[in-house]
C-alpha positions as CSV (number, residue, x, y, z in Angstrom):
1,L,5.1,25.4,-2.2
2,A,3.2,22.8,-4.1
3,A,2.5,25.2,-7.0
4,M,6.2,26.2,-7.1
5,L,7.4,22.6,-7.1
6,E,4.9,21.6,-9.8
7,A,6.1,24.5,-12.0
8,E,9.6,23.3,-11.6
9,A,9.0,19.6,-12.0
10,Q,6.4,19.7,-14.8
11,P,7.2,22.4,-17.3
12,E,4.7,20.9,-19.7
13,Q,1.1,19.9,-18.8
14,A,0.7,16.2,-18.0
15,A,-0.9,14.1,-20.7
16,P,-4.6,13.5,-20.0
17,V,-5.7,10.1,-18.7
18,G,-7.0,8.0,-21.6
19,W,-10.5,6.6,-21.7
20,R,-9.2,3.0,-21.5
21,T,-7.6,3.7,-18.1
22,W,-10.8,5.2,-16.8
23,G,-12.7,2.2,-18.2
24,R,-10.4,-0.1,-16.2
25,V,-10.9,2.1,-13.1
26,F,-14.6,1.8,-13.5
27,I,-14.5,-2.0,-13.9
28,V,-12.3,-2.4,-10.8
29,W,-14.6,0.0,-8.9
30,V,-17.7,-2.0,-9.7
31,S,-15.9,-5.2,-8.9
32,C,-14.8,-4.0,-5.5
33,C,-18.3,-2.7,-4.7
34,V,-19.7,-6.2,-5.4
35,A,-17.0,-8.1,-3.5
36,S,-17.1,-6.0,-0.3
37,G,-18.9,-8.8,1.7
38,V,-21.6,-8.3,4.3
39,L,-19.9,-5.9,6.7
40,P,-21.0,-2.6,4.9
41,G,-24.6,-3.6,5.4
42,L,-24.0,-5.1,8.8
43,A,-27.1,-3.6,10.5
44,L,-29.6,-4.9,7.9
45,F,-27.8,-8.2,7.3
46,T,-28.0,-8.9,11.0
47,T,-31.8,-8.4,10.8
48,L,-32.0,-10.7,7.7
49,F,-30.0,-13.4,9.3
50,A,-32.1,-13.1,12.5
51,E,-35.3,-13.4,10.6
52,A,-33.9,-16.4,8.7
53,G,-33.5,-18.1,12.1
54,V,-29.7,-18.1,12.4
55,F,-28.8,-18.4,16.1
56,A,-32.5,-18.8,16.9
57,S,-31.4,-21.6,19.2
58,V,-30.2,-19.0,21.8
59,C,-33.8,-17.6,22.2
60,K,-35.7,-18.7,25.3
61,S,-38.6,-21.2,24.9
62,G,-41.7,-19.4,23.8
63,Q,-39.9,-16.2,23.0
64,E,-40.7,-14.3,19.8
65,I,-38.2,-14.8,17.0
66,P,-36.1,-12.8,16.2
67,C,-35.2,-12.2,19.9
68,D,-32.8,-9.8,21.5
69,E,-30.4,-12.6,22.4
70,Q,-30.3,-13.6,18.8
71,F,-29.4,-10.1,17.7
72,L,-26.7,-9.9,20.4
73,M,-25.2,-13.2,19.3
74,L,-25.2,-12.3,15.6
75,N,-23.7,-8.9,16.4
76,G,-21.0,-10.4,18.6
77,V,-20.0,-12.9,15.9
78,M,-19.8,-10.2,13.2
79,Q,-18.1,-7.6,15.3
80,I,-15.5,-10.1,16.4
81,G,-15.0,-11.3,12.8
82,Q,-14.6,-7.7,11.7
83,S,-12.2,-6.8,14.5
84,L,-10.0,-9.9,14.1
85,S,-9.8,-9.4,10.3
86,L,-8.1,-6.0,11.0
87,F,-5.1,-8.0,12.0
88,A,-5.0,-9.1,8.4
89,L,-4.0,-5.6,7.3
90,L,-0.3,-6.4,7.9
91,P,-0.1,-9.6,5.8
92,I,-2.3,-8.1,3.1
93,G,0.2,-5.2,2.8
94,F,3.1,-7.6,2.3
95,I,1.0,-9.6,-0.3
96,Y,0.3,-6.4,-2.2
97,D,3.9,-5.4,-2.2
98,T,5.0,-8.8,-3.5
99,F,2.3,-9.9,-5.9
100,G,0.6,-6.6,-6.9
101,A,-2.9,-5.2,-7.1
102,K,-4.3,-7.6,-9.6
103,Y,-3.4,-10.6,-7.5
104,C,-5.0,-9.0,-4.4
105,G,-8.2,-8.2,-6.2
106,T,-8.5,-11.6,-7.8
107,V,-7.6,-13.8,-4.9
108,G,-9.5,-11.6,-2.5
109,G,-12.6,-11.9,-4.7
110,V,-12.2,-15.7,-4.8
111,L,-12.0,-15.8,-1.0
112,V,-15.3,-13.8,-0.7
113,V,-16.9,-16.3,-3.1
114,V,-15.8,-19.2,-0.9
115,A,-17.1,-17.4,2.2
116,M,-20.4,-16.6,0.5
117,A,-20.9,-20.3,-0.3
118,G,-20.2,-21.1,3.3
119,L,-22.7,-18.4,4.4
120,I,-25.5,-20.5,2.9
121,V,-24.8,-23.3,5.4
122,P,-26.1,-21.6,8.6
123,V,-29.0,-20.2,6.7
124,L,-30.1,-23.5,5.3
125,G,-29.4,-25.2,8.6
126,A,-31.7,-22.8,10.4
127,A,-34.4,-23.4,7.9
128,N,-34.1,-27.2,8.4
129,G,-34.0,-27.2,12.2
130,M,-30.3,-27.6,12.5
131,D,-29.4,-24.1,13.7
132,E,-27.6,-25.2,16.8
133,T,-25.2,-27.3,14.7
134,T,-24.7,-25.0,11.7
135,A,-24.8,-21.5,13.3
136,P,-21.2,-21.7,14.5
137,V,-20.0,-22.0,10.9
138,L,-20.8,-18.3,10.7
139,I,-17.7,-17.4,12.7
140,P,-14.9,-18.8,10.3
141,V,-17.0,-17.7,7.3
142,M,-17.1,-14.1,8.5
143,L,-13.3,-14.1,9.1
144,I,-12.6,-15.4,5.6
145,M,-15.1,-13.0,4.0
146,D,-13.7,-9.9,5.8
147,F,-10.1,-10.9,5.0
148,G,-11.0,-11.5,1.3
149,A,-12.9,-8.2,1.0
150,M,-10.0,-6.3,2.5
151,M,-7.6,-7.9,0.1
152,N,-9.9,-7.3,-2.8
153,S,-10.1,-3.6,-2.0
154,Y,-6.3,-3.3,-2.5
155,C,-6.9,-3.8,-6.3
156,F,-7.7,-0.1,-6.5
157,F,-4.2,1.0,-5.3
158,G,-2.7,-0.3,-8.5
159,F,-3.9,2.8,-10.4
160,V,-1.9,5.3,-8.3
161,W,0.7,5.8,-11.0
162,H,-1.8,5.6,-13.9
163,L,-3.6,8.7,-12.5
164,P,-0.9,11.2,-11.3
165,G,-2.6,14.1,-9.6
166,W,-5.7,12.1,-8.8
167,T,-4.4,10.2,-5.8
168,N,-6.9,11.6,-3.3
169,F,-9.7,10.8,-5.8
170,V,-8.4,7.2,-6.2
171,L,-8.3,6.7,-2.4
172,A,-11.8,8.2,-2.0
173,L,-13.1,5.9,-4.7
174,S,-11.5,2.9,-2.9
175,T,-13.2,3.9,0.4
176,S,-16.5,4.5,-1.3
177,T,-16.7,0.9,-2.5
178,Y,-17.3,-0.2,1.1
179,Q,-20.1,2.2,1.7
180,I,-21.9,1.8,-1.6
181,S,-21.9,-2.0,-1.2
182,A,-24.2,-1.4,1.8
183,L,-27.0,-1.3,-0.7
184,V,-26.8,-5.1,-1.1
185,P,-29.0,-6.1,1.9
186,M,-31.5,-3.5,0.8
187,V,-31.7,-5.2,-2.6
188,F,-32.0,-8.6,-0.9
189,Q,-34.9,-7.3,1.3
190,S,-36.7,-5.8,-1.6
191,I,-36.5,-9.0,-3.7
192,M,-37.7,-11.1,-0.8
193,Q,-40.7,-8.8,-0.3
194,H,-41.8,-8.9,-3.9
195,T,-40.8,-12.5,-4.8
196,S,-40.9,-16.0,-3.3
197,L,-37.1,-16.1,-3.1
198,T,-35.5,-16.7,0.3
199,L,-32.2,-15.5,1.7
200,A,-30.2,-18.7,0.8
201,P,-30.7,-18.5,-3.0
202,L,-30.0,-14.7,-3.0
203,I,-26.7,-15.3,-1.3
204,G,-25.9,-17.9,-4.0
205,I,-26.7,-15.3,-6.7
206,H,-24.5,-12.8,-4.9
207,A,-21.7,-15.3,-4.8
208,S,-21.9,-15.7,-8.6
209,L,-21.7,-12.0,-9.0
210,V,-18.7,-11.8,-6.7
211,A,-17.1,-14.5,-8.9
212,C,-17.7,-12.2,-11.9
213,A,-16.1,-9.4,-9.9
214,A,-13.0,-11.4,-9.2
215,F,-12.8,-12.1,-13.0
216,G,-13.2,-8.3,-13.6
217,C,-10.2,-7.6,-11.3
218,S,-8.1,-10.2,-13.1
219,L,-9.0,-8.5,-16.4
220,A,-8.8,-4.8,-15.5
221,G,-6.5,-4.9,-12.5
222,V,-2.9,-3.7,-12.6
223,D,-0.2,-6.4,-12.2
224,I,3.1,-5.7,-10.4
225,D,5.1,-5.3,-13.6
226,E,2.7,-2.7,-15.0
227,F,2.7,-0.9,-11.7
228,Y,6.4,-0.4,-11.7
229,S,6.5,0.4,-15.4
230,E,3.9,3.1,-14.9
231,A,5.8,4.4,-11.8
232,K,8.9,4.8,-14.0
233,R,6.9,6.5,-16.7
234,A,5.3,8.9,-14.2
235,L,8.5,9.7,-12.2
236,G,11.1,9.4,-15.0
237,V,13.2,7.1,-12.7
238,P,12.5,3.5,-11.6
239,L,11.2,2.7,-8.1
240,P,13.1,-0.1,-6.2
241,R,11.1,-3.2,-6.0
242,P,10.8,-5.3,-2.8
243,T,13.4,-8.1,-2.7
244,G,12.4,-11.8,-2.8
245,D,13.0,-12.0,1.0
246,L,10.2,-10.0,2.5
247,K,11.6,-10.1,6.1
248,I,8.1,-9.7,7.4
249,G,9.1,-10.2,11.1
250,E,11.9,-7.7,10.8
251,K,9.8,-5.0,9.1
252,I,7.0,-5.4,11.7
253,S,9.5,-5.2,14.5
254,K,11.1,-2.0,13.1
255,A,7.7,-0.5,12.5
256,W,6.8,-1.3,16.2
257,H,10.0,0.3,17.4
258,A,9.2,3.4,15.3
259,F,5.7,3.4,16.7
260,R,6.9,3.2,20.3
261,L,8.9,6.4,19.8
262,D,5.6,8.3,20.0
263,L,3.6,5.8,22.1
264,C,2.4,8.4,24.6
265,D,0.8,10.5,21.8
266,H,-0.7,7.4,20.2
267,L,-2.4,6.3,23.4
268,Y,-4.6,9.4,23.5
269,M,-5.8,8.8,20.0
270,V,-6.2,5.0,20.5
271,N,-8.3,5.3,23.6
272,A,-10.5,8.0,22.0
273,L,-11.2,6.0,18.8
274,A,-11.5,2.6,20.5
275,M,-14.2,3.9,22.9
276,A,-16.0,6.0,20.2
277,Q,-16.0,3.1,17.7
278,C,-17.5,0.8,20.3
279,F,-20.5,3.1,20.7
280,T,-21.1,3.9,17.0
281,G,-20.5,0.2,16.0
282,L,-22.8,-1.3,18.5
283,Y,-25.5,1.3,17.7
284,A,-25.4,0.5,14.0
285,S,-25.1,-3.3,14.4
286,L,-27.9,-3.5,17.0
287,S,-30.1,-1.0,15.4
288,G,-32.7,-3.7,14.5
289,A,-33.1,-4.8,18.1
290,Y,-32.7,-1.3,19.5
291,G,-35.3,0.1,17.1
292,K,-37.8,-2.6,18.2
293,A,-37.2,-1.8,21.9
294,L,-37.4,2.0,21.3
295,F,-40.4,2.2,19.1
296,G,-42.2,-1.0,20.0
297,T,-42.5,-3.1,16.8
298,Q,-40.2,-5.3,14.7
299,E,-41.1,-3.3,11.7
300,D,-39.7,-0.2,13.4
301,G,-36.5,-2.2,14.1
302,D,-36.2,-3.1,10.5
303,K,-36.8,0.5,9.5
304,L,-34.0,1.8,11.8
305,A,-31.6,-0.9,10.4
306,A,-32.5,0.1,6.9
307,L,-31.8,3.7,7.8
308,Q,-28.2,2.8,8.8
309,T,-27.7,1.1,5.5
310,T,-29.0,4.1,3.5
311,I,-26.8,6.6,5.4
312,T,-23.8,4.3,4.9
313,F,-24.4,4.4,1.2
314,S,-24.8,8.1,1.1
315,A,-21.7,8.7,3.1
316,G,-19.8,6.7,0.5
317,L,-20.9,9.0,-2.3
318,C,-19.8,12.0,-0.3
319,G,-16.3,10.6,0.5
320,P,-14.3,12.8,-1.9
321,I,-16.1,15.9,-0.6
322,F,-15.1,15.2,3.0
323,A,-11.6,14.4,1.9
324,R,-11.4,17.9,0.5
325,L,-12.9,19.2,3.8
326,A,-10.1,17.6,5.8
327,D,-7.5,19.4,3.6
328,L,-9.3,22.8,4.1
329,L,-9.8,22.5,7.8
330,G,-6.5,21.1,8.8
331,L,-6.2,18.0,11.1
332,V,-6.9,19.7,14.4
333,S,-10.1,21.4,13.2
334,F,-11.2,18.3,11.3
335,S,-10.8,16.3,14.5
336,W,-13.1,18.8,16.3
337,F,-15.6,18.4,13.5
338,L,-15.6,14.6,14.0
339,T,-16.1,15.2,17.7
340,L,-19.1,17.4,16.9
341,M,-20.6,14.6,14.8
342,F,-20.1,12.2,17.6
343,C,-21.8,14.5,20.0
344,V,-24.8,14.8,17.7
345,G,-25.1,11.0,17.6
346,G,-24.6,10.5,21.3
347,G,-27.0,13.3,22.2
348,L,-30.0,12.2,20.0
349,F,-29.9,8.4,19.8
350,G,-32.1,8.0,22.9
351,Q,-34.9,10.1,21.6
352,R,-38.1,8.3,20.6
353,S,-38.4,10.3,17.4
354,W,-37.6,9.3,13.8
355,R,-36.2,12.7,13.0
356,A,-33.8,12.5,16.0
357,Q,-32.8,9.0,14.9
358,Q,-32.1,10.2,11.4
359,V,-29.9,13.0,12.6
360,A,-28.1,10.8,15.1
361,S,-27.5,8.1,12.5
362,V,-26.0,10.7,10.1
363,G,-23.7,12.0,12.8
364,M,-22.5,8.6,13.8
365,Q,-22.1,7.3,10.3
366,L,-20.1,10.4,9.3
367,F,-17.9,9.8,12.3
368,T,-17.4,6.1,11.4
369,T,-16.6,7.0,7.8
370,L,-14.3,9.9,8.4
371,Q,-12.3,8.5,11.3
372,N,-10.3,6.5,8.7
373,L,-9.5,9.8,7.0
374,L,-8.4,11.1,10.4
375,I,-6.1,8.1,11.0
376,N,-4.5,8.5,7.5
377,R,-3.8,12.2,8.0
378,Y,-2.6,11.6,11.6
379,I,-0.1,9.0,10.4
380,L,1.6,11.5,8.1
381,F,2.9,13.4,11.1
382,Y,4.4,10.3,12.8
383,S,5.3,7.5,10.4
384,P,8.6,7.3,8.6
385,P,7.6,7.6,4.9
386,N,9.3,4.4,4.0
387,R,7.2,2.5,6.6
388,M,3.9,4.1,6.1
389,G,2.0,0.9,5.3
390,V,3.3,-1.3,8.1
391,Y,3.2,1.6,10.6
392,T,-0.5,2.2,9.7
393,G,-1.2,-1.5,10.2
394,V,0.5,-1.5,13.6
395,L,-1.7,1.5,14.6
396,V,-4.9,-0.2,13.5
397,V,-4.0,-3.4,15.3
398,F,-3.2,-1.4,18.4
399,I,-6.7,0.3,18.2
400,T,-8.3,-3.1,17.7
401,C,-6.6,-4.5,20.8
402,F,-8.2,-1.8,22.9
403,F,-11.5,-2.0,21.1
404,L,-12.2,-5.7,21.5
405,P,-12.3,-5.9,25.3
406,I,-14.3,-2.7,25.5
407,M,-16.9,-4.0,23.0
408,G,-17.0,-7.4,24.8
409,G,-17.7,-5.7,28.1
410,V,-20.4,-3.4,26.8
411,S,-22.0,-6.3,24.9
412,A,-22.1,-8.4,28.1
413,W,-23.6,-5.4,29.9
414,I,-26.4,-5.2,27.3
415,E,-27.0,-8.9,27.5
416,S,-27.5,-8.8,31.2
417,G,-30.3,-6.3,31.0
418,E,-34.1,-6.9,31.0
419,D,-35.6,-8.3,27.8
420,D,-37.5,-6.0,25.4
421,T,-36.8,-2.7,27.2
422,K,-35.2,0.4,25.9
423,D,-33.0,0.8,28.9
424,R,-31.4,-2.6,28.2
425,F,-29.7,-0.9,25.2
426,Y,-29.8,2.8,26.1
427,I,-28.0,2.8,29.4
428,P,-24.9,0.9,28.3
429,L,-24.7,2.8,25.0
430,F,-25.2,6.1,26.7
431,W,-22.3,5.6,29.2
432,T,-20.1,4.3,26.4
433,S,-20.9,7.4,24.4
434,M,-20.0,9.6,27.4
435,A,-16.7,7.8,27.8
436,G,-16.0,8.2,24.1
437,L,-16.8,11.9,24.2
438,V,-14.5,12.4,27.2
439,F,-11.5,10.7,25.5
440,L,-12.2,12.6,22.3
441,L,-12.1,15.9,24.1
442,I,-8.9,15.0,25.9
443,F,-7.3,14.0,22.5
444,N,-8.4,17.2,20.8
445,I,-7.4,19.5,23.7
446,R,-4.0,17.9,23.7
447,L,-3.7,18.4,20.0
448,M,-4.4,22.1,20.3
449,V,-1.9,22.6,23.2
450,Q,0.9,20.3,22.0
451,G,0.4,20.1,18.3
452,F,2.2,17.6,16.1
453,P,5.9,16.9,15.8
454,E,7.7,19.0,13.1
455,T,9.0,15.9,11.5
456,P,8.5,12.1,12.1
457,R,10.9,10.6,14.5
458,L,13.0,8.2,12.4
459,L,15.1,5.2,13.1
460,P,18.7,5.6,11.9
461,E,18.2,3.0,9.2
462,D,15.0,4.8,7.9
463,E,16.8,8.0,7.4
464,T,19.6,6.3,5.6
465,E,17.3,4.3,3.3
466,M,15.3,7.4,2.2
467,A,18.4,9.6,1.8
468,M,20.0,7.0,-0.5
469,M,17.2,7.5,-3.0
470,F,18.9,10.9,-3.7
471,S,22.6,9.6,-3.4
472,C,22.8,11.2,0.1
473,R,23.6,9.8,3.5
474,T,21.1,11.9,5.6
475,L,17.9,13.9,5.0
476,D,19.8,17.0,6.0
477,E,21.9,16.4,2.9
478,V,18.7,15.8,0.8
479,A,17.4,19.1,2.0
480,E,20.6,20.8,1.0
481,V,20.6,19.4,-2.6
482,T,16.9,20.1,-3.1
483,G,16.9,23.6,-1.6
484,L,14.2,22.7,0.9
485,T,14.1,22.2,4.7
486,K,14.2,18.8,6.2
487,Q,10.6,19.2,7.3
488,Q,9.5,20.0,3.8
489,V,11.4,17.0,2.4
490,L,9.7,14.6,4.9
491,R,6.3,16.1,4.1
492,E,6.8,15.5,0.4
493,L,8.1,12.0,1.0
494,A,5.1,11.2,3.2
495,D,2.5,12.6,0.9
496,P,0.4,9.8,-0.7
497,D,0.4,11.7,-4.1
498,P,3.3,10.2,-6.1
499,S,3.8,13.4,-8.0
500,H,5.4,14.8,-4.8
501,I,8.3,12.3,-5.1
502,K,8.7,13.4,-8.7
503,M,8.9,17.0,-7.6
504,L,11.6,16.2,-5.1
505,F,13.7,14.4,-7.7
506,A,13.2,17.4,-10.0
507,R,14.8,19.7,-7.4
508,V,18.0,17.7,-6.9
509,D,21.1,19.7,-7.9
510,P,23.7,17.1,-9.2
511,E,26.5,19.5,-8.7
512,K,25.7,19.8,-5.0
513,V,25.4,16.0,-4.8
514,G,28.9,15.7,-6.4
515,E,30.3,18.2,-4.0
516,M,29.0,16.4,-1.0
517,L,30.3,13.0,-2.2
518,E,33.7,14.6,-2.7
519,K,33.7,16.0,0.8
520,Q,32.9,12.7,2.4
521,D,35.7,11.0,4.1
522,E,36.7,7.6,2.8
523,D,35.1,5.5,5.5
524,A,31.7,7.3,5.2
525,F,31.7,6.9,1.4
526,I,32.4,3.2,1.6
527,D,29.8,2.9,4.4
528,M,27.2,4.4,2.1
529,L,27.9,1.9,-0.6
530,E,27.8,-1.0,1.9
531,Q,24.4,0.0,3.1
532,A,23.0,0.1,-0.5
533,P,20.6,-2.8,-1.2
534,D,21.8,-5.6,-3.4
535,A,20.2,-6.3,-6.7
536,E,17.1,-8.6,-6.4
537,E,18.0,-12.2,-6.9
538,E,14.8,-13.5,-8.4
539,E,12.8,-11.3,-10.7
540,H,15.7,-9.0,-11.7
541,M,18.5,-11.6,-12.4
542,L,19.5,-10.8,-15.9
543,M,20.5,-14.1,-17.6
544,L,21.8,-14.6,-21.1
545,D,18.4,-15.6,-22.5
546,E,16.7,-12.5,-21.0
547,P,15.3,-10.3,-23.8
548,G,16.2,-7.0,-22.1
549,Y,19.9,-7.4,-22.5
550,V,21.8,-8.3,-25.6
551,P,25.6,-8.4,-25.0
552,V,28.2,-7.5,-27.5
553,K,28.2,-9.6,-30.6
554,Q,31.2,-11.9,-31.4
555,E,32.0,-10.1,-34.7
556,D,32.1,-6.7,-32.9
557,T,34.6,-8.1,-30.3
558,E,36.8,-9.5,-33.1
559,A,36.7,-6.3,-35.1
560,L,37.4,-3.9,-32.3
561,A,39.8,-5.8,-30.0
562,A,42.8,-5.6,-32.3
563,P,43.5,-1.8,-32.2
564,L,43.4,-1.9,-28.4
565,L,45.6,-4.9,-27.6
566,D,48.6,-6.6,-28.9
567,T,48.2,-9.6,-31.1
568,K,48.5,-12.2,-28.4
569,Q,46.0,-10.4,-26.1
570,A,43.6,-9.8,-29.0
571,A,43.7,-13.5,-29.9
572,A,42.9,-14.4,-26.3
573,V,39.9,-12.1,-26.2
574,T,38.6,-13.2,-29.6
575,A,38.9,-16.9,-28.7
576,A,37.2,-16.5,-25.3
577,A,34.4,-14.4,-26.8
578,A,33.9,-16.9,-29.5
579,A,33.6,-19.6,-26.9
580,A,31.2,-17.5,-24.9
581,W,28.9,-16.4,-27.7
582,A,29.2,-19.3,-30.2
583,P,25.9,-19.6,-32.1
584,A,25.6,-23.3,-31.5
585,A,25.6,-22.9,-27.7
586,P,22.3,-23.8,-26.0
587,T,20.2,-20.9,-24.9
588,H,20.4,-21.7,-21.2
589,A,24.0,-23.0,-21.2
590,T,26.4,-21.4,-18.7
591,P,28.7,-19.2,-20.8
592,V,32.5,-19.3,-20.7
593,A,33.6,-15.8,-19.5
594,P,36.0,-13.9,-21.7
595,A,39.5,-14.1,-20.4
596,A,40.8,-11.2,-18.4
597,T,43.1,-9.0,-20.4
598,A,46.0,-6.7,-19.5
599,P,45.1,-3.1,-18.8
600,T,45.7,-0.5,-21.5
601,N,48.0,2.5,-20.9
602,G,48.1,5.9,-22.3
603,P,45.4,8.0,-24.1
604,L,43.0,6.0,-26.2
605,T,41.5,6.7,-29.6
606,S,37.8,6.6,-30.1
607,E,38.0,3.1,-31.6
608,Q,40.0,1.9,-28.6
609,V,37.5,3.4,-26.2
610,R,34.6,1.7,-28.1
611,A,36.5,-1.6,-28.0
612,L,37.2,-1.3,-24.3
613,G,33.5,-0.8,-23.6
614,K,32.6,-3.7,-25.9
615,R,35.0,-5.9,-23.9
616,L,33.4,-4.9,-20.6
617,D,30.0,-5.5,-22.0
618,A,31.1,-9.0,-23.1
619,M,32.3,-9.8,-19.6
620,I,29.1,-8.6,-18.1
621,G,27.0,-10.6,-20.5
622,A,29.2,-13.7,-19.8
623,G,28.7,-13.3,-16.1
624,D,32.5,-13.0,-15.6
625,A,32.6,-11.3,-12.1
626,E,36.3,-11.9,-11.7
627,G,37.1,-10.4,-15.1
628,I,35.0,-7.3,-14.2
629,R,36.8,-7.0,-10.8
630,R,40.2,-7.1,-12.5
631,F,39.0,-4.5,-15.0
632,L,38.0,-2.1,-12.2
633,L,41.2,-2.7,-10.3
634,E,43.7,-2.6,-13.1
635,E,42.3,-0.5,-16.0
636,P,43.3,3.3,-15.8
637,I,40.4,5.3,-14.2
638,D,40.3,7.7,-17.1
639,N,39.9,4.8,-19.6
640,Q,37.1,3.3,-17.6
641,W,35.3,6.7,-17.5
642,L,35.6,7.1,-21.3
643,A,34.3,3.6,-21.8
644,F,31.2,4.1,-19.6
645,V,30.3,7.4,-21.2
646,D,30.8,5.9,-24.7
647,M,28.5,3.0,-23.9
648,E,25.6,5.5,-23.8
649,E,26.3,6.2,-27.4
650,W,25.9,2.7,-28.8
651,M,23.4,1.2,-26.3
652,T,19.7,1.8,-26.3
653,P,18.3,3.0,-22.9
654,E,16.7,-0.4,-22.4
655,E,19.9,-2.2,-23.1
656,G,21.7,0.2,-20.7
657,D,19.2,-0.4,-17.9
658,A,19.5,-4.2,-18.4
659,Q,23.3,-4.1,-18.5
660,E,23.3,-2.0,-15.3
661,K,21.1,-4.6,-13.5
662,A,23.4,-7.4,-14.7
663,F,26.5,-5.5,-13.5
664,N,25.0,-4.8,-10.1
665,R,24.2,-8.5,-9.7
666,L,27.8,-9.4,-10.5
667,I,29.4,-6.6,-8.5
668,P,26.8,-5.6,-5.8
669,P,27.4,-2.4,-3.8
670,K,29.0,-4.3,-0.9
671,Q,31.5,-5.9,-3.2
672,F,32.2,-2.6,-4.9
673,A,32.9,-1.1,-1.5
674,K,35.6,-3.8,-1.0
675,L,37.1,-2.8,-4.3
676,L,37.2,0.8,-3.2
677,K,39.4,-0.3,-0.2
678,E,41.8,-1.9,-2.6
679,R,41.9,0.9,-5.2
680,K,41.0,4.3,-3.7
681,E,41.0,6.0,-7.2
682,L,37.7,4.3,-7.9
683,R,36.0,6.8,-5.7
684,G,36.4,9.6,-8.2
685,L,34.9,7.3,-11.0
686,V,31.9,6.5,-8.8
687,T,31.3,10.1,-8.0
688,K,31.4,11.1,-11.6
689,L,29.1,8.3,-12.6
690,M,26.6,9.1,-9.9
691,K,26.5,12.7,-11.0
692,R,26.0,11.7,-14.6
693,E,23.2,9.3,-13.6
694,L,21.5,12.0,-11.6
695,K,21.6,14.3,-14.6
696,K,20.1,11.7,-16.8
697,N,17.3,11.0,-14.4
698,L,16.6,14.7,-13.9
699,K,16.3,15.0,-17.7
700,K,13.7,12.3,-17.6
701,V,11.8,13.9,-14.8
702,T,11.8,17.5,-15.9
703,G,12.1,17.2,-19.6
704,R,15.1,19.5,-19.7
705,R,18.7,19.5,-18.5
706,K,19.5,20.8,-15.0
């Protein structure tokens, strides 16, 4: 199907990506690697903070530092910070939609710099005997750092439209920045071993590098205007931008309602991943303390912690390979593969053998890395395509709500055990791994028996919103005009590769769209218009001084009005136009709208058609909504059609787009629906214009006429 669609939608081979674009991708990739914070190297960072004396105040008198209680406290703070920061996925998504990738990368990097500076406080406090006072600073610092690192990682998503056909590669690169940044604590440790530098100045140096990374995102990142410009270039048609009113509460509420439709299915997955994450997360973050208890020395603990960091880095390099593996195996088989990796880790982590620990660490790290891929693929079967981001955020928050109490309970179990013994860690982790395995098996068996829904279950407004992209009311109609099934349409809409949307546009048959519009009853047709979104009222308000739109000139109006109207009417138009477009008028002055003129009757000459279009253009440029309304209600429909078609001859595409935005602002769809009720003949004009617009868009998408 993909090959067939691509042959239809892209008759010519896509232009290769330029070296400048790849250069920008590389700069952003390096910047995101540097600004990923401390979580990727959590296991080794926990050891470094413990050895620096952070939370040493919780150790018992006379106990060797670092102690187990110190590791448990550090682990708890970092795990809670990481878990709570996941709740930030929802607001970060809205920030990205509103301000763009460059903003997220730059502001996120700055937040990481601020958090890095704050991280120096507990380290210096521990070195100067103030640990009990300064150690709690670590809690808000970790929250800020995790939030900033997550926001910074969104900088990568700005390149989706710059690299059509490379979407999975872009997503894999974005994920790899997290794993590759796990090298940072290893670099710290090596420098500390070979120089006299301590942890505090190294954190300061890292903070300065993160500042450079934020600057790199501001230079090479994609701003929101470029993002939508590239989307239009890649698709051939513009994407709708989010309106100024984000309606965050409403969107989250609707995503939750959509999520609840399949809540039973989700609970199986949530329980499995929450329990499994608890085991793999605690093993990795407590590896320093567990290695010491298992092998007997602190050096062994440091070695096991370093092993986690090395494997995390290696898993990041292999991310694109495993993404391809998921595609080849299918989601059910891929889920069984993850369960196998989890079994390997759970079965070998208790062995007092370095070989066993290496294999166990590989299995658990692969599970931790690839579970995100499992979630992303799983979401495609359930989420409405137009709510993918918020729906994913709701699922991750749901998993976190299950994960936090489980992790808290297991951590308390470990803390209650006997000091410096293997069983203190092994027994709680073993039973947690067994519970995780049971839930994973239940989840996989249910997947095999029940499978996935054929299509996501949609809220009524979701289906309407997606169908209107294709001038249809329902996805069944979209399937009819594209020659696909409804299931195939939803799969294409949900695919993260933007070229699939382009393929859908390329398959639309304008004649079938026109036939459906003509068959609709009057109420349904008006209802479709009333549900269409209004033009944005901030970024897209075309004002007179906006460079994209140049209305008809005064001399053109004077020259062309006379053949169309009688002398008195022509004088009125000329005077009004002169008042509206007088050269001496200030740039930001509110123009005087051209006076409404009487409708023309009978067939028009080409000069009269041109003059009629110029007059409409003058009213749009002057912001004369009342004049436009009278034009639509009183001018013969055939004359309006000829004027609209003729405008394409004397307007550039840019001017036409700008004029269309200005018209939609003055006469939004809901207002146009009211006009339809007053003059039913307008429906035929709207249908013809929609068909014509579809054909124009198809020409842009496919490079040929349909």
